[in-house]
N, C-alpha and C positions, 0 to 999 in steps of 0.2 A: 215923434210922441206920437202921430198915430201908426203910421209903415209900420213904427217896432211893436208898436203891439197886436199889428195882420200879423207881421211873419210870426211873431209868436204866439200868437194864437193858432196862424196853421205850420209851424211845427209840433206845436201839444200834439193836435188831431194828427198828423202823421206819426209819430213817436210817440205818442208817452199820450192818448185821448182816447175820446172811449172805442173798445171797440170794435163798432158798427161800422166806420172809415177802416180798416184792419182788412173785415168782412168785405167792404167793399174793391179794395185795394186786389187784398187774394186776388174776387170770381173778376175784374175786369180781366186780370192776368191770368191765369188759370185758361180765359176762357175765346182769351187772344192766343195763347198757343196752343187748346186745342185748332182753332180754325189756322193756324199756320201748317201745324201735323195735318191734318185733315188735307186741307193745298197739298203738303205736299207725296203725303198716302200714297193722293191721287192721284196727283202727277206720272205717280213713279209707276204703277199700280196700268193707268195707262199706255204708258212707255211700253213694261212688259207686256200690254196684248199684243200690243204693235206688232211686238221686235216674232213672240209665239206667231200668233197671224204670218210676220213676211215671212218667215222660216218655217 
């Protein structure tokens, strides 16, 4: 009984709950995405820099 109520509350908080949860999840996803893109661009730029120095 308690687990069902907790699960229901968790689902409601994720999907139909207050927008604060949605905003927090969106911010976390955006932060991770920005971090991944920054690492990717940093590595690719460093690789391009090394290649241009080498040749």
